[in-house]
GUGUMI-723518 format. One record per atom (N, C-alpha, C): residue number from 1; residue in one letter; atom name; x, y, z. Coordinates in Angstrom, 2 decimals, always signed. Example, Ala and Ser with C-alpha at 12.3 -4.5 7.8 and 13.67 -1.06 7.14 Angstrom:
! residues 2
> 1,A,N,+13.19,-5.69,+7.80 .
> 1,A,CA,+12.30,-4.50,+7.80 .
> 1,A,C,+13.20,-3.30,+7.80 .
> 2,S,N,+12.85,-2.25,+7.08 .
> 2,S,CA,+13.67,-1.06,+7.14 .
> 2,S,C,+12.90,+0.03,+7.87 .
This chain:
! residues 174
> 1,M,N,-6.88,-9.48,+7.99 .
> 1,M,CA,-6.38,-9.65,+9.34 .
> 1,M,C,-4.86,-9.43,+9.38 .
> 2,M,N,-4.20,-9.54,+8.21 .
> 2,M,CA,-2.75,-9.36,+8.18 .
> 2,M,C,-2.35,-7.99,+8.73 .
> 3,G,N,-3.19,-6.99,+8.54 .
> 3,G,CA,-2.89,-5.66,+9.06 .
> 3,G,C,-2.87,-5.61,+10.59 .
> 4,R,N,-3.45,-6.57,+11.24 .
> 4,R,CA,-3.53,-6.60,+12.70 .
> 4,R,C,-2.38,-7.37,+13.34 .
> 5,Y,N,-1.59,-8.11,+12.58 .
> 5,Y,CA,-0.58,-8.99,+13.16 .
> 5,Y,C,+0.43,-8.26,+14.03 .
> 6,A,N,+0.83,-7.07,+13.65 .
> 6,A,CA,+1.80,-6.34,+14.48 .
> 6,A,C,+1.21,-6.02,+15.85 .
> 7,R,N,-0.07,-5.82,+15.92 .
> 7,R,CA,-0.73,-5.52,+17.20 .
> 7,R,C,-1.01,-6.78,+18.00 .
> 8,L,N,-1.13,-7.91,+17.31 .
> 8,L,CA,-1.44,-9.16,+18.00 .
> 8,L,C,-0.25,-9.69,+18.80 .
> 9,G,N,+0.91,-9.63,+18.22 .
> 9,G,CA,+2.08,-10.24,+18.84 .
> 9,G,C,+2.23,-11.67,+18.35 .
> 10,F,N,+3.40,-12.21,+18.55 .
> 10,F,CA,+3.74,-13.53,+18.03 .
> 10,F,C,+2.88,-14.63,+18.67 .
> 11,G,N,+2.27,-15.45,+17.83 .
> 11,G,CA,+1.54,-16.62,+18.29 .
> 11,G,C,+0.16,-16.36,+18.88 .
> 12,R,N,-0.28,-15.12,+18.96 .
> 12,R,CA,-1.59,-14.84,+19.55 .
> 12,R,C,-2.67,-14.92,+18.48 .
> 13,Q,N,-3.83,-15.31,+18.88 .
> 13,Q,CA,-4.98,-15.38,+17.99 .
> 13,Q,C,-5.72,-14.04,+18.00 .
> 14,P,N,-6.34,-13.67,+16.88 .
> 14,P,CA,-7.11,-12.42,+16.84 .
> 14,P,C,-8.26,-12.45,+17.85 .
> 15,A,N,-8.44,-11.33,+18.53 .
> 15,A,CA,-9.54,-11.19,+19.48 .
> 15,A,C,-10.72,-10.53,+18.78 .
> 16,A,N,-11.80,-10.37,+19.52 .
> 16,A,CA,-13.01,-9.75,+18.95 .
> 16,A,C,-12.71,-8.34,+18.43 .
> 17,V,N,-11.89,-7.59,+19.15 .
> 17,V,CA,-11.57,-6.23,+18.72 .
> 17,V,C,-10.82,-6.25,+17.39 .
> 18,D,N,-9.98,-7.25,+17.17 .
> 18,D,CA,-9.25,-7.36,+15.90 .
> 18,D,C,-10.23,-7.66,+14.76 .
> 19,R,N,-11.15,-8.56,+15.00 .
> 19,R,CA,-12.15,-8.89,+13.97 .
> 19,R,C,-13.04,-7.67,+13.67 .
> 20,E,N,-13.36,-6.90,+14.70 .
> 20,E,CA,-14.16,-5.68,+14.51 .
> 20,E,C,-13.41,-4.66,+13.67 .
> 21,R,N,-12.12,-4.48,+13.93 .
> 21,R,CA,-11.32,-3.51,+13.17 .
> 21,R,C,-11.21,-3.93,+11.70 .
> 22,V,N,-11.03,-5.22,+11.48 .
> 22,V,CA,-10.94,-5.74,+10.11 .
> 22,V,C,-12.28,-5.55,+9.39 .
> 23,A,N,-13.36,-5.87,+10.05 .
> 23,A,CA,-14.68,-5.70,+9.45 .
> 23,A,C,-14.94,-4.23,+9.12 .
> 24,A,N,-14.56,-3.34,+10.03 .
> 24,A,CA,-14.76,-1.90,+9.79 .
> 24,A,C,-13.90,-1.42,+8.62 .
> 25,A,N,-12.68,-1.91,+8.54 .
> 25,A,CA,-11.79,-1.52,+7.43 .
> 25,A,C,-12.35,-2.00,+6.10 .
> 26,L,N,-12.83,-3.23,+6.05 .
> 26,L,CA,-13.43,-3.75,+4.82 .
> 26,L,C,-14.68,-2.96,+4.44 .
> 27,E,N,-15.46,-2.59,+5.43 .
> 27,E,CA,-16.65,-1.76,+5.18 .
> 27,E,C,-16.23,-0.39,+4.63 .
> 28,T,N,-15.18,+0.18,+5.18 .
> 28,T,CA,-14.70,+1.49,+4.75 .
> 28,T,C,-14.34,+1.51,+3.27 .
> 29,V,N,-13.75,+0.43,+2.78 .
> 29,V,CA,-13.33,+0.37,+1.38 .
> 29,V,C,-14.36,-0.31,+0.48 .
> 30,G,N,-15.52,-0.63,+1.03 .
> 30,G,CA,-16.58,-1.23,+0.22 .
> 30,G,C,-16.38,-2.69,-0.12 .
> 31,M,N,-15.67,-3.43,+0.75 .
> 31,M,CA,-15.40,-4.84,+0.46 .
> 31,M,C,-15.90,-5.77,+1.57 .
> 32,A,N,-16.84,-5.32,+2.38 .
> 32,A,CA,-17.34,-6.15,+3.49 .
> 32,A,C,-17.96,-7.45,+2.99 .
> 33,D,N,-18.55,-7.42,+1.81 .
> 33,D,CA,-19.20,-8.62,+1.27 .
> 33,D,C,-18.20,-9.65,+0.74 .
> 34,A,N,-16.93,-9.30,+0.68 .
> 34,A,CA,-15.92,-10.21,+0.14 .
> 34,A,C,-15.05,-10.81,+1.23 .
> 35,V,N,-15.50,-10.75,+2.47 .
> 35,V,CA,-14.68,-11.17,+3.61 .
> 35,V,C,-14.21,-12.62,+3.50 .
> 36,D,N,-14.97,-13.49,+2.87 .
> 36,D,CA,-14.61,-14.90,+2.79 .
> 36,D,C,-14.00,-15.30,+1.45 .
> 37,R,N,-13.76,-14.32,+0.59 .
> 37,R,CA,-13.19,-14.63,-0.74 .
> 37,R,C,-11.67,-14.63,-0.69 .
> 38,Q,N,-11.06,-15.51,-1.46 .
> 38,Q,CA,-9.61,-15.56,-1.58 .
> 38,Q,C,-9.13,-14.35,-2.38 .
> 39,I,N,-7.96,-13.82,-2.05 .
> 39,I,CA,-7.42,-12.65,-2.73 .
> 39,I,C,-7.25,-12.90,-4.23 .
> 40,G,N,-6.91,-14.11,-4.61 .
> 40,G,CA,-6.73,-14.45,-6.03 .
> 40,G,C,-8.02,-14.42,-6.83 .
> 41,A,N,-9.16,-14.49,-6.16 .
> 41,A,CA,-10.45,-14.47,-6.84 .
> 41,A,C,-10.97,-13.04,-7.05 .
> 42,L,N,-10.24,-12.05,-6.57 .
> 42,L,CA,-10.68,-10.67,-6.66 .
> 42,L,C,-10.11,-9.99,-7.90 .
> 43,S,N,-10.83,-9.00,-8.41 .
> 43,S,CA,-10.32,-8.20,-9.53 .
> 43,S,C,-9.21,-7.29,-9.03 .
> 44,G,N,-8.52,-6.65,-9.95 .
> 44,G,CA,-7.45,-5.74,-9.57 .
> 44,G,C,-7.92,-4.61,-8.68 .
> 45,G,N,-9.06,-4.01,-9.02 .
> 45,G,CA,-9.61,-2.93,-8.20 .
> 45,G,C,-10.03,-3.41,-6.82 .
> 46,Q,N,-10.59,-4.62,-6.77 .
> 46,Q,CA,-10.98,-5.18,-5.48 .
> 46,Q,C,-9.75,-5.47,-4.62 .
> 47,R,N,-8.69,-5.93,-5.26 .
> 47,R,CA,-7.44,-6.18,-4.51 .
> 47,R,C,-6.90,-4.88,-3.93 .
> 48,R,N,-6.93,-3.81,-4.73 .
> 48,R,CA,-6.46,-2.51,-4.22 .
> 48,R,C,-7.27,-2.12,-2.99 .
> 49,R,N,-8.57,-2.33,-3.04 .
> 49,R,CA,-9.43,-1.99,-1.90 .
> 49,R,C,-9.05,-2.83,-0.67 .
> 50,V,N,-8.84,-4.12,-0.88 .
> 50,V,CA,-8.50,-5.00,+0.23 .
> 50,V,C,-7.13,-4.63,+0.82 .
> 51,F,N,-6.17,-4.29,-0.04 .
> 51,F,CA,-4.86,-3.89,+0.46 .
> 51,F,C,-4.95,-2.61,+1.28 .
> 52,L,N,-5.81,-1.68,+0.84 .
> 52,L,CA,-6.01,-0.46,+1.63 .
> 52,L,C,-6.71,-0.81,+2.95 .
> 53,A,N,-7.66,-1.73,+2.92 .
> 53,A,CA,-8.33,-2.17,+4.16 .
> 53,A,C,-7.32,-2.78,+5.12 .
> 54,R,N,-6.39,-3.56,+4.59 .
> 54,R,CA,-5.33,-4.14,+5.44 .
> 54,R,C,-4.54,-3.04,+6.14 .
> 55,A,N,-4.21,-2.00,+5.38 .
> 55,A,CA,-3.47,-0.88,+5.98 .
> 55,A,C,-4.31,-0.16,+7.04 .
> 56,I,N,-5.58,+0.06,+6.74 .
> 56,I,CA,-6.47,+0.74,+7.69 .
> 56,I,C,-6.61,-0.08,+8.97 .
> 57,A,N,-6.74,-1.39,+8.83 .
> 57,A,CA,-6.89,-2.27,+10.00 .
> 57,A,C,-5.69,-2.20,+10.93 .
> 58,A,N,-4.53,-1.85,+10.38 .
> 58,A,CA,-3.32,-1.73,+11.20 .
> 58,A,C,-3.34,-0.47,+12.06 .
> 59,E,N,-4.24,+0.44,+11.79 .
> 59,E,CA,-4.39,+1.70,+12.52 .
> 59,E,C,-3.07,+2.50,+12.56 .
> 60,P,N,-2.50,+2.77,+11.39 .
> 60,P,CA,-1.23,+3.51,+11.38 .
> 60,P,C,-1.45,+5.01,+11.57 .
> 61,E,N,-0.41,+5.68,+11.97 .
> 61,E,CA,-0.41,+7.14,+12.00 .
> 61,E,C,+0.07,+7.68,+10.67 .
> 62,L,N,+0.81,+6.87,+9.92 .
> 62,L,CA,+1.42,+7.27,+8.66 .
> 62,L,C,+1.15,+6.21,+7.60 .
> 63,Y,N,+0.63,+6.65,+6.46 .
> 63,Y,CA,+0.46,+5.78,+5.30 .
> 63,Y,C,+1.53,+6.16,+4.28 .
> 64,L,N,+2.33,+5.20,+3.83 .
> 64,L,CA,+3.27,+5.38,+2.74 .
> 64,L,C,+2.78,+4.50,+1.60 .
> 65,L,N,+2.26,+5.10,+0.56 .
> 65,L,CA,+1.59,+4.36,-0.50 .
> 65,L,C,+2.26,+4.61,-1.84 .
> 66,D,N,+2.52,+3.54,-2.56 .
> 66,D,CA,+3.11,+3.63,-3.89 .
> 66,D,C,+2.02,+3.41,-4.93 .
> 67,E,N,+1.67,+4.48,-5.63 .
> 67,E,CA,+0.65,+4.42,-6.69 .
> 67,E,C,-0.62,+3.72,-6.20 .
> 68,P,N,-1.27,+4.22,-5.17 .
> 68,P,CA,-2.41,+3.51,-4.58 .
> 68,P,C,-3.63,+3.39,-5.47 .
> 69,V,N,-3.75,+4.20,-6.51 .
> 69,V,CA,-4.94,+4.12,-7.36 .
> 69,V,C,-4.60,+3.83,-8.82 .
> 70,T,N,-3.39,+3.40,-9.08 .
> 70,T,CA,-3.00,+3.05,-10.44 .
> 70,T,C,-3.64,+1.73,-10.84 .
> 71,G,N,-4.13,+1.68,-12.06 .
> 71,G,CA,-4.69,+0.44,-12.59 .
> 71,G,C,-6.10,+0.14,-12.17 .
> 72,V,N,-6.80,+1.12,-11.62 .
> 72,V,CA,-8.20,+0.90,-11.25 .
> 72,V,C,-9.08,+1.84,-12.08 .
> 73,D,N,-10.36,+1.51,-12.17 .
> 73,D,CA,-11.27,+2.36,-12.92 .
> 73,D,C,-11.49,+3.68,-12.18 .
> 74,A,N,-12.05,+4.64,-12.90 .
> 74,A,CA,-12.22,+6.00,-12.35 .
> 74,A,C,-13.06,+6.00,-11.08 .
> 75,R,N,-14.11,+5.22,-11.04 .
> 75,R,CA,-14.97,+5.17,-9.85 .
> 75,R,C,-14.20,+4.66,-8.63 .
> 76,T,N,-13.46,+3.56,-8.82 .
> 76,T,CA,-12.67,+3.01,-7.72 .
> 76,T,C,-11.60,+4.01,-7.28 .
> 77,Q,N,-10.97,+4.68,-8.25 .
> 77,Q,CA,-9.97,+5.69,-7.92 .
> 77,Q,C,-10.57,+6.76,-7.03 .
> 78,E,N,-11.72,+7.28,-7.40 .
> 78,E,CA,-12.36,+8.32,-6.60 .
> 78,E,C,-12.72,+7.82,-5.21 .
> 79,E,N,-13.24,+6.61,-5.13 .
> 79,E,CA,-13.64,+6.06,-3.84 .
> 79,E,C,-12.43,+5.82,-2.93 .
> 80,L,N,-11.34,+5.31,-3.49 .
> 80,L,CA,-10.14,+5.09,-2.68 .
> 80,L,C,-9.53,+6.42,-2.24 .
> 81,M,N,-9.55,+7.41,-3.11 .
> 81,M,CA,-9.04,+8.72,-2.73 .
> 81,M,C,-9.92,+9.35,-1.64 .
> 82,D,N,-11.23,+9.11,-1.70 .
> 82,D,CA,-12.12,+9.58,-0.64 .
> 82,D,C,-11.72,+8.97,+0.71 .
> 83,V,N,-11.40,+7.68,+0.70 .
> 83,V,CA,-10.99,+6.99,+1.93 .
> 83,V,C,-9.69,+7.60,+2.45 .
> 84,L,N,-8.73,+7.82,+1.56 .
> 84,L,CA,-7.45,+8.40,+1.99 .
> 84,L,C,-7.63,+9.82,+2.50 .
> 85,E,N,-8.50,+10.59,+1.87 .
> 85,E,CA,-8.78,+11.94,+2.37 .
> 85,E,C,-9.41,+11.89,+3.75 .
> 86,A,N,-10.30,+10.93,+3.96 .
> 86,A,CA,-10.93,+10.79,+5.28 .
> 86,A,C,-9.87,+10.43,+6.33 .
> 87,E,N,-8.93,+9.59,+5.98 .
> 87,E,CA,-7.85,+9.24,+6.91 .
> 87,E,C,-7.02,+10.48,+7.25 .
> 88,A,N,-6.74,+11.30,+6.23 .
> 88,A,CA,-5.98,+12.54,+6.47 .
> 88,A,C,-6.76,+13.49,+7.37 .
> 89,R,N,-8.06,+13.61,+7.12 .
> 89,R,CA,-8.90,+14.48,+7.98 .
> 89,R,C,-8.95,+13.97,+9.42 .
> 90,A,N,-8.78,+12.67,+9.58 .
> 90,A,CA,-8.79,+12.06,+10.92 .
> 90,A,C,-7.44,+12.21,+11.62 .
> 91,G,N,-6.52,+12.94,+10.99 .
> 91,G,CA,-5.24,+13.21,+11.62 .
> 91,G,C,-4.11,+12.31,+11.18 .
> 92,K,N,-4.37,+11.41,+10.26 .
> 92,K,CA,-3.32,+10.51,+9.77 .
> 92,K,C,-2.53,+11.24,+8.68 .
> 93,T,N,-1.27,+10.89,+8.54 .
> 93,T,CA,-0.44,+11.42,+7.47 .
> 93,T,C,-0.47,+10.44,+6.31 .
> 94,V,N,-0.78,+10.95,+5.12 .
> 94,V,CA,-0.85,+10.12,+3.93 .
> 94,V,C,+0.17,+10.65,+2.93 .
> 95,I,N,+1.14,+9.82,+2.60 .
> 95,I,CA,+2.14,+10.14,+1.60 .
> 95,I,C,+2.02,+9.10,+0.50 .
> 96,A,N,+1.82,+9.57,-0.73 .
> 96,A,CA,+1.62,+8.64,-1.84 .
> 96,A,C,+2.37,+9.12,-3.08 .
> 97,T,N,+2.87,+8.16,-3.84 .
> 97,T,CA,+3.44,+8.49,-5.14 .
> 97,T,C,+2.33,+8.39,-6.17 .
> 98,T,N,+2.43,+9.19,-7.21 .
> 98,T,CA,+1.47,+9.10,-8.30 .
> 98,T,C,+2.04,+9.76,-9.54 .
> 99,H,N,+1.60,+9.26,-10.68 .
> 99,H,CA,+1.88,+9.91,-11.95 .
> 99,H,C,+0.63,+10.61,-12.46 .
> 100,D,N,-0.46,+10.49,-11.72 .
> 100,D,CA,-1.73,+11.10,-12.10 .
> 100,D,C,-1.73,+12.55,-11.62 .
> 101,L,N,-1.33,+13.46,-12.50 .
> 101,L,CA,-1.15,+14.86,-12.14 .
> 101,L,C,-2.46,+15.54,-11.76 .
> 102,I,N,-3.53,+15.22,-12.46 .
> 102,I,CA,-4.82,+15.85,-12.15 .
> 102,I,C,-5.29,+15.40,-10.77 .
> 103,C,N,-5.18,+14.13,-10.50 .
> 103,C,CA,-5.55,+13.61,-9.17 .
> 103,C,C,-4.71,+14.29,-8.09 .
> 104,A,N,-3.42,+14.42,-8.33 .
> 104,A,CA,-2.54,+15.06,-7.34 .
> 104,A,C,-2.95,+16.50,-7.10 .
> 105,A,N,-3.26,+17.23,-8.17 .
> 105,A,CA,-3.64,+18.64,-8.03 .
> 105,A,C,-4.95,+18.78,-7.28 .
> 106,Q,N,-5.87,+17.87,-7.50 .
> 106,Q,CA,-7.19,+17.97,-6.90 .
> 106,Q,C,-7.27,+17.37,-5.51 .
> 107,R,N,-6.49,+16.33,-5.22 .
> 107,R,CA,-6.69,+15.56,-4.01 .
> 107,R,C,-5.63,+15.74,-2.93 .
> 108,F,N,-4.44,+16.23,-3.30 .
> 108,F,CA,-3.38,+16.34,-2.31 .
> 108,F,C,-3.20,+17.79,-1.88 .
> 109,H,N,-2.74,+17.98,-0.66 .
> 109,H,CA,-2.47,+19.33,-0.15 .
> 109,H,C,-1.11,+19.82,-0.60 .
> 110,E,N,-0.13,+18.94,-0.57 .
> 110,E,CA,+1.23,+19.30,-0.95 .
> 110,E,C,+1.76,+18.28,-1.93 .
> 111,A,N,+2.75,+18.71,-2.71 .
> 111,A,CA,+3.37,+17.82,-3.69 .
> 111,A,C,+4.87,+18.02,-3.69 .
> 112,A,N,+5.57,+16.99,-4.07 .
> 112,A,CA,+7.01,+17.06,-4.26 .
> 112,A,C,+7.31,+16.44,-5.62 .
> 113,F,N,+8.12,+17.13,-6.40 .
> 113,F,CA,+8.55,+16.63,-7.69 .
> 113,F,C,+9.91,+15.96,-7.50 .
> 114,L,N,+10.02,+14.71,-7.94 .
> 114,L,CA,+11.27,+13.97,-7.81 .
> 114,L,C,+11.70,+13.46,-9.18 .
> 115,N,N,+12.98,+13.63,-9.47 .
> 115,N,CA,+13.57,+13.08,-10.68 .
> 115,N,C,+15.06,+12.88,-10.40 .
> 116,G,N,+15.35,+11.90,-9.59 .
> 116,G,CA,+16.72,+11.68,-9.16 .
> 116,G,C,+17.14,+12.63,-8.05 .
> 117,R,N,+16.36,+13.65,-7.84 .
> 117,R,CA,+16.58,+14.65,-6.79 .
> 117,R,C,+15.25,+15.35,-6.55 .
> 118,L,N,+15.18,+16.14,-5.50 .
> 118,L,CA,+13.99,+16.94,-5.25 .
> 118,L,C,+14.02,+18.14,-6.19 .
> 119,V,N,+13.10,+18.18,-7.13 .
> 119,V,CA,+13.01,+19.27,-8.10 .
> 119,V,C,+12.27,+20.45,-7.48 .
> 120,A,N,+11.15,+20.15,-6.79 .
> 120,A,CA,+10.35,+21.21,-6.17 .
> 120,A,C,+9.43,+20.59,-5.13 .
> 121,Q,N,+8.97,+21.44,-4.20 .
> 121,Q,CA,+8.04,+21.02,-3.16 .
> 121,Q,C,+7.16,+22.21,-2.85 .
> 122,G,N,+5.86,+21.95,-2.63 .
> 122,G,CA,+4.96,+23.04,-2.29 .
> 122,G,C,+3.51,+22.63,-2.45 .
> 123,P,N,+2.62,+23.62,-2.63 .
> 123,P,CA,+1.19,+23.33,-2.78 .
> 123,P,C,+0.92,+22.41,-3.97 .
> 124,A,N,-0.04,+21.53,-3.82 .
> 124,A,CA,-0.32,+20.53,-4.86 .
> 124,A,C,-0.68,+21.15,-6.21 .
> 125,E,N,-1.24,+22.36,-6.21 .
> 125,E,CA,-1.62,+22.98,-7.48 .
> 125,E,C,-0.41,+23.16,-8.41 .
> 126,M,N,+0.78,+23.19,-7.84 .
> 126,M,CA,+1.97,+23.40,-8.66 .
> 126,M,C,+2.26,+22.24,-9.60 .
> 127,V,N,+1.56,+21.10,-9.44 .
> 127,V,CA,+1.80,+19.98,-10.34 .
> 127,V,C,+1.39,+20.29,-11.77 .
> 128,L,N,+0.69,+21.39,-11.99 .
> 128,L,CA,+0.32,+21.77,-13.35 .
> 128,L,C,+1.22,+22.86,-13.91 .
> 129,D,N,+2.28,+23.19,-13.20 .
> 129,D,CA,+3.23,+24.21,-13.66 .
> 129,D,C,+4.09,+23.61,-14.79 .
> 130,Q,N,+4.02,+24.23,-15.97 .
> 130,Q,CA,+4.69,+23.68,-17.14 .
> 130,Q,C,+6.20,+23.57,-16.97 .
> 131,K,N,+6.81,+24.56,-16.37 .
> 131,K,CA,+8.27,+24.55,-16.20 .
> 131,K,C,+8.69,+23.41,-15.27 .
> 132,L,N,+7.98,+23.26,-14.15 .
> 132,L,CA,+8.32,+22.19,-13.21 .
> 132,L,C,+8.07,+20.81,-13.82 .
> 133,L,N,+6.98,+20.70,-14.58 .
> 133,L,CA,+6.70,+19.42,-15.24 .
> 133,L,C,+7.79,+19.08,-16.24 .
> 134,S,N,+8.21,+20.06,-17.00 .
> 134,S,CA,+9.25,+19.85,-17.99 .
> 134,S,C,+10.55,+19.41,-17.32 .
> 135,E,N,+10.90,+20.06,-16.23 .
> 135,E,CA,+12.12,+19.70,-15.51 .
> 135,E,C,+12.02,+18.31,-14.88 .
> 136,T,N,+10.86,+18.00,-14.34 .
> 136,T,CA,+10.67,+16.71,-13.67 .
> 136,T,C,+10.61,+15.56,-14.65 .
> 137,Y,N,+9.87,+15.73,-15.75 .
> 137,Y,CA,+9.70,+14.66,-16.72 .
> 137,Y,C,+10.80,+14.67,-17.78 .
> 138,G,N,+11.85,+15.43,-17.57 .
> 138,G,CA,+12.94,+15.44,-18.52 .
> 138,G,C,+12.59,+16.13,-19.81 .
> 139,G,N,+11.62,+17.01,-19.77 .
> 139,G,CA,+11.27,+17.78,-20.96 .
> 139,G,C,+10.20,+17.14,-21.82 .
> 140,H,N,+9.68,+16.01,-21.44 .
> 140,H,CA,+8.70,+15.32,-22.27 .
> 140,H,C,+7.30,+15.51,-21.73 .
> 141,V,N,+6.79,+16.73,-21.91 .
> 141,V,CA,+5.45,+17.06,-21.42 .
> 141,V,C,+4.67,+17.65,-22.58 .
> 142,L,N,+3.44,+17.22,-22.71 .
> 142,L,CA,+2.54,+17.69,-23.76 .
> 142,L,C,+1.46,+18.53,-23.10 .
> 143,V,N,+1.26,+19.78,-23.54 .
> 143,V,CA,+0.26,+20.66,-22.97 .
> 143,V,C,-0.76,+20.96,-24.06 .
> 144,L,N,-2.01,+20.59,-23.82 .
> 144,L,CA,-3.09,+20.86,-24.76 .
> 144,L,C,-3.94,+21.99,-24.22 .
> 145,P,N,-4.20,+23.02,-25.03 .
> 145,P,CA,-5.06,+24.10,-24.55 .
> 145,P,C,-6.50,+23.61,-24.42 .
> 146,G,N,-7.24,+24.25,-23.51 .
> 146,G,CA,-8.63,+23.87,-23.32 .
> 146,G,C,-9.47,+25.09,-23.01 .
> 147,D,N,-10.76,+24.89,-22.81 .
> 147,D,CA,-11.68,+25.97,-22.48 .
> 147,D,C,-11.45,+26.41,-21.05 .
> 148,G,N,-10.69,+27.48,-20.88 .
> 148,G,CA,-10.44,+28.01,-19.54 .
> 148,G,C,-9.50,+27.18,-18.71 .
> 149,G,N,-8.95,+26.12,-19.27 .
> 149,G,CA,-8.05,+25.28,-18.52 .
> 149,G,C,-7.05,+24.66,-19.46 .
> 150,R,N,-6.38,+23.64,-19.00 .
> 150,R,CA,-5.42,+22.96,-19.86 .
> 150,R,C,-5.33,+21.51,-19.45 .
> 151,L,N,-4.90,+20.71,-20.38 .
> 151,L,CA,-4.69,+19.30,-20.14 .
> 151,L,C,-3.19,+19.05,-20.27 .
> 152,V,N,-2.59,+18.44,-19.28 .
> 152,V,CA,-1.16,+18.18,-19.28 .
> 152,V,C,-0.97,+16.67,-19.26 .
> 153,L,N,-0.17,+16.18,-20.19 .
> 153,L,CA,+0.09,+14.75,-20.30 .
> 153,L,C,+1.57,+14.48,-20.40 .
> 154,D,N,+1.99,+13.34,-19.92 .
> 154,D,CA,+3.35,+12.88,-20.16 .
> 154,D,C,+3.42,+12.51,-21.63 .
> 155,D,N,+4.34,+13.09,-22.36 .
> 155,D,CA,+4.47,+12.86,-23.79 .
> 155,D,C,+5.31,+11.61,-24.01 .
> 156,A,N,+4.68,+10.45,-23.88 .
> 156,A,CA,+5.40,+9.18,-23.97 .
> 156,A,C,+5.96,+8.91,-25.36 .
> 157,H,N,+5.36,+9.50,-26.40 .
> 157,H,CA,+5.81,+9.23,-27.76 .
> 157,H,C,+6.91,+10.18,-28.22 .
> 158,H,N,+7.11,+11.27,-27.54 .
> 158,H,CA,+8.16,+12.23,-27.86 .
> 158,H,C,+8.13,+12.61,-29.35 .
> 159,H,N,+6.98,+13.08,-29.82 .
> 159,H,CA,+6.81,+13.46,-31.22 .
> 159,H,C,+7.79,+14.55,-31.63 .
> 160,D,N,+8.27,+14.46,-32.85 .
> 160,D,CA,+9.12,+15.52,-33.37 .
> 160,D,C,+8.29,+16.71,-33.83 .
> 161,E,N,+7.12,+16.44,-34.38 .
> 161,E,CA,+6.27,+17.51,-34.89 .
> 161,E,C,+4.99,+17.58,-34.05 .
> 162,S,N,+4.63,+18.77,-33.64 .
> 162,S,CA,+3.43,+18.95,-32.85 .
> 162,S,C,+2.20,+18.99,-33.75 .
> 163,A,N,+1.14,+18.34,-33.31 .
> 163,A,CA,-0.13,+18.46,-34.01 .
> 163,A,C,-0.68,+19.86,-33.76 .
> 164,S,N,-1.63,+20.27,-34.56 .
> 164,S,CA,-2.22,+21.61,-34.44 .
> 164,S,C,-2.75,+21.84,-33.02 .
> 165,G,N,-2.32,+22.93,-32.40 .
> 165,G,CA,-2.80,+23.28,-31.07 .
> 165,G,C,-1.99,+22.69,-29.93 .
> 166,E,N,-1.04,+21.82,-30.23 .
> 166,E,CA,-0.22,+21.22,-29.19 .
> 166,E,C,+1.07,+22.01,-29.02 .
> 167,R,N,+1.55,+22.06,-27.78 .
> 167,R,CA,+2.88,+22.61,-27.51 .
> 167,R,C,+3.66,+21.56,-26.75 .
> 168,H,N,+4.84,+21.26,-27.23 .
> 168,H,CA,+5.70,+20.29,-26.56 .
> 168,H,C,+6.83,+21.02,-25.86 .
> 169,Y,N,+7.24,+20.48,-24.75 .
> 169,Y,CA,+8.35,+21.06,-24.00 .
> 169,Y,C,+9.44,+20.01,-23.91 .
> 170,H,N,+10.35,+20.07,-24.86 .
> 170,H,CA,+11.46,+19.13,-24.90 .
> 170,H,C,+12.71,+19.87,-24.48 .
> 171,D,N,+12.96,+19.83,-23.18 .
> 171,D,CA,+14.13,+20.48,-22.60 .
> 171,D,C,+14.24,+21.95,-23.03 .
> 172,G,N,+13.10,+22.62,-23.18 .
> 172,G,CA,+13.06,+24.04,-23.48 .
> 172,G,C,+13.36,+24.37,-24.93 .
> 173,S,N,+13.42,+23.37,-25.82 .
> 173,S,CA,+13.79,+23.66,-27.20 .
> 173,S,C,+12.65,+24.23,-28.02 .
> 174,R,N,+11.40,+24.16,-27.57 .
> 174,R,CA,+10.28,+24.70,-28.34 .
> 174,R,C,+9.47,+25.63,-27.50 .
């Protein structure tokens, strides 16, 4: 119901329409059965769903989301991204930060690379561009070859020596 407070106004009680919007939002994110549960009793993935339901209940034109699917299992990630895609198809603007490059390439229409400044902006498929990734991540990108594709990872360990088949991009030195 917190998502409805801006529409309610100060001191007003939720009306039937507010309860309907909240119920619909919880149904949208698959949490209708948890309507009477305390937020502290929910798992991390369930909390993410409820927070998204709160945003949906507010009926915004613009969603600004910081890592909306981080820390959830793959199934929950897919389901939440489906909800956000449906909101975008309904005419809402969805802007989200993510470090999940594959998700960004598959689920977003446009992407912007930020690293203290705007590095690049354009179609979401560009998130797999090795040069842009290297510039954005400060050169710490690991690219593994694959069958007809590639796997790109943030190289958190910054290895000095590449394992067989790996190519590292450390500020263009290799």
